C-alpha positions as CSV (number, residue, x, y, z in Angstrom):
1,M,-44.3,-58.4,-187.2
2,I,-46.1,-61.3,-189.3
3,G,-42.3,-62.0,-190.2
4,F,-41.3,-62.0,-186.7
5,I,-44.4,-64.7,-185.9
6,V,-43.4,-66.9,-188.7
7,A,-39.3,-66.6,-187.9
8,G,-40.4,-67.5,-184.2
9,L,-42.6,-70.6,-185.6
10,V,-39.8,-71.8,-188.0
11,I,-37.0,-71.7,-185.0
12,G,-39.1,-73.2,-182.5
13,A,-40.1,-75.8,-184.8
14,L,-36.4,-76.7,-185.7
15,A,-35.7,-76.6,-182.1
16,R,-38.3,-79.6,-181.8
17,L,-36.7,-81.2,-184.4
18,I,-33.1,-81.0,-182.7
19,K,-34.6,-81.6,-179.2
20,P,-34.5,-85.4,-178.6
21,G,-37.6,-87.1,-177.4
22,K,-40.8,-86.5,-177.7
23,Q,-42.3,-83.2,-176.7
24,H,-45.5,-82.4,-175.2
25,L,-45.8,-78.7,-175.9
26,S,-49.1,-77.2,-178.2
27,L,-48.1,-75.1,-181.3
28,I,-48.7,-71.8,-179.5
29,A,-46.1,-73.0,-177.0
30,T,-44.1,-73.7,-179.8
31,L,-44.4,-69.9,-181.1
32,L,-43.9,-68.7,-178.3
33,L,-40.6,-70.5,-177.3
34,G,-39.3,-69.9,-180.9
35,L,-40.2,-66.1,-180.5
36,A,-38.6,-65.8,-177.3
37,G,-35.4,-68.0,-178.7
38,S,-35.2,-65.4,-181.8
39,V,-35.3,-62.7,-179.2
40,I,-32.5,-64.3,-177.5
41,G,-30.9,-64.9,-180.5
42,G,-31.4,-61.7,-182.2
43,V,-30.0,-59.7,-178.5
44,I,-26.7,-62.2,-178.0
45,A,-26.0,-61.4,-182.4
46,S,-26.6,-57.6,-182.0
47,A,-24.1,-57.4,-178.9
48,L,-21.2,-59.0,-180.8
49,G,-21.4,-56.5,-183.4
50,T,-24.2,-58.7,-186.2
51,G,-26.1,-56.8,-186.9
52,D,-29.8,-55.3,-185.5
53,I,-31.7,-57.3,-182.9
54,F,-34.6,-57.9,-185.6
55,E,-32.4,-58.3,-188.4
56,L,-32.4,-61.8,-189.7
57,N,-28.4,-63.1,-189.9
58,V,-26.6,-66.7,-189.8
59,L,-25.6,-65.7,-186.4
60,G,-28.3,-64.4,-184.8
61,F,-30.6,-67.8,-186.3
62,I,-28.2,-69.9,-185.1
63,V,-28.4,-68.6,-181.5
64,A,-31.8,-68.4,-181.4
65,V,-32.3,-72.2,-182.5
66,I,-29.6,-73.2,-179.6
67,A,-31.8,-70.6,-177.1
68,A,-34.9,-72.4,-178.4
69,V,-33.7,-76.0,-177.6
70,L,-32.9,-74.4,-174.1
71,L,-36.0,-72.9,-173.2
72,I,-37.8,-76.2,-174.8
73,G,-35.7,-78.3,-172.3
74,V,-36.7,-76.0,-169.6
75,A,-40.4,-75.9,-170.3
76,E,-40.7,-79.9,-170.8
77,S,-38.8,-80.0,-167.3
78,L,-41.0,-77.5,-165.5
79,A,-44.4,-79.5,-167.2
80,G,-42.7,-82.9,-165.9
81,R,-42.4,-81.5,-162.7
82,N,-46.1,-80.1,-162.7
83,R,-47.3,-83.8,-164.2
84,A,-45.7,-85.5,-161.2
85,V,-47.4,-83.3,-158.6
86,R,-50.6,-84.1,-159.8
């Protein structure tokens, strides 16, 4: 469980480094988006037959980072829209 949280934080941090621009996300939001990305990456890697959902492998890690980058983009657009409404 702790390894899953650390992996989510690492994936979230890498996704924030890859995504251009400044993100206005907290550490908790980064962790949650990294965890969601790691679950998505694990599911896709498992569907492709490269391993179990919670198994660390290269394909799952790459897909997890890509998914986290996309999730951060969605979160930023939603947060920006909420700030514009106020």
